[in-house]
N, C-alpha and C positions, 0 to 999 in steps of 0.2 A: 498393521505395524506391530512390532514387538514392544509392549509397554515397558519392558526393562530399559528402553532407551532413556526413560526419565530417572533411572537409577544412576546414570552416568553423572560425573561432575558437571555442574552448570557450564563451566568454561568449555568443556568438550562438546556438550549439547549445542551451545551457541556457535561454536566453530563449524560444526557440521551443518547446522541450519543456515548460517551465513554463506557457506560454500554453495549449498544448493540454491539458495535465493539468487546469488550472483550469477551462476551458470544458467539457471532457468531464465532469469531476467534478461540476460544478454543474448541468449540463443533461441529461446522458445523451447517448447517441449520436445519437438522432433529432433532438433539439432543439439540439444543439451547432452553433454557427454558425462557419464558417471565417472569416467577416468579423470576428467578435469576436476570434478567435484572432490574426489578423494585426494587428489594432489593438492588442491586448494585447502582442504581441511586437515591434511597431514595424517590421514588414516588409511587403513587397508580397504580394498574393495569388498573383501569378505565381511568386514565389520559393517559397512554400509548396508549390504544386502541382508545381513543377520537381523538388523533392526527394521528394515523397510521392505524386504522381500523383492521388490522390483522398482524400476524407475517410476512406474505409475503409482505405486504405493508411496514412494517418497514424495512425488508431486502432490498427491492427495493430502499427505500429512503437512507439507510445507504450506499449502494453500489454506487448509483448515487452521493451522497455527497462526498464520498471518491475519486471517479474518478475526479470530478470537482476540489476538493482541491489539488490533486496530480498534475493534469495538470496545474493548476494555479502556483504551486510551480516550476514545470519544466519550464514553460514559463519564469519565472523570474531568474531561476538558470542556465539554459543551454544556453550557448553562441551559437547563430545561425551561427556564423562564424567558430566555432570549428569543426575540422574534425578528430582529433586524438581520437582513440577509448577509450583509458584509461582516457584521460582527460574528455571525455563525460561521462564515467562511474562515475568519481568522481563528476561531476556536477549533475548527476542524484541522486547519493547518498546524495548530499547536499539538493536536493529537497525533498527526502524522510525524511531527518532529519527535514526539515521544517514542514512536516506533523506530525511527531511524537512528536514534542515539545508540541503540544496541544492535539494530539490524539495518544497516545503510541501504541495502537493496530491496527491502521489503515492499516499499511503495512502488518501485519500478516493476517488481515482480507482479504485483497485483494489477498494474496497468497492462503489462504484457499478457497476463492471463485473460483479460477481457477480450483480447483479439485472437486467442488461441483457437485453432480449428482442428487439431488432432482429436479424433472422436474419443479416444480413451481418456485424454486429459479433460475434455469438456464434460464427459460423464462423471469423472472422478470428483469434480469440484461443484457439481450441480447444487447440492444441498447447502454447503457453506456459502456459495455465491448468492443464493436466495437470502440467507441470513444477513449478509452484508448489505444487500439492496434494501432489505426491510429496515436495517439500522439507519441508513441514509434517508429513506422515505419518512421514517418517524421524526427525524430531525427537521427535514425540509417542510413537512406539513405545518410546522409552527410559523413559517416565515410569512411576514406581512410585507408584500411587495407594493403596497399602496403609495409609499413615499418615493417610488422610483418611476419616473415618467419617461416616455419616449421609446421604450423597448419592452417587448414581451418577456415575461418572467422566464419562460423556457429557453428563449434565445440568450438571455443574460446568463443563465446557469451554464449553458453550453460554452459561451465565450469565456467565462471564468474557468471552467474545467479545461478547455483546450489550452488556455494560457498557462495555467499552473502545471498541468501535466507536461506540457512542452518544456517549460522551464526546468522541471525536475529531470526529465529525460536528458536535457542538455547538460545540466550541472552534475548529475551523478556520474557522468562519463569523464569528468575532470580527474586528473591523476590524484589530487588530494581533495576528494569530495568532503565537504563539511556541511552536515545537516543544518547547523545553526546559521550558516551563511545562506543556504537555500531558504530557510524560514524567513530571514530578514528580507531577502529579495522578494519572496512571495507576498509578504506584507506590503512592500512598496507597490507591487503590481495591483494588489487589492485596493490600496489607497488611490492609485491613479484611476482605476475603473470606477471606484465610488464617486470620485470627483467628476468623471465624464457623465455619470448618471445624475449629476446635479445634487449629490449628497456630500456632506462634509463628515469625515470620520471623527 
């Protein structure tokens, strides 16, 4: 990518990033159209390729940018002393909210990328994907599951992930998606699951 992209006004950078996030999130790498991206961003196709060279280059940049942004938000939102699983989940959701305030489709894009099978896309994001996994692993290693009875920790984590990811995928497609509304609803689901596990928030 052309580093001069960062010389653009922040508003224009964000507009281009948001357009790419939305189209990649909704369509996946193969079906994502750069024509739709430039239309969404209100720029020329020549300008897009001036900065990112190719669709693969754009995808690599968008993924790397998303990972760095999310890790930064998690660093500031997740208490390093916290060991309670559901409290950590709440803090991670707060971090996600932080990303979605400026980039509403960022979390959906990252979810979609986990299922990506286009070889060039998978290879393009291999390194930042490992960085994101390491960030999550570092956080989750601190969790004390001893107060949660009746369900294995790995199964609980999957139930929580499936629930919150499904909620996000459903709500982000609403005409007027509001990250704060999603966040409040996510906290309600976490409270419900905590109670089902015999814990009180």
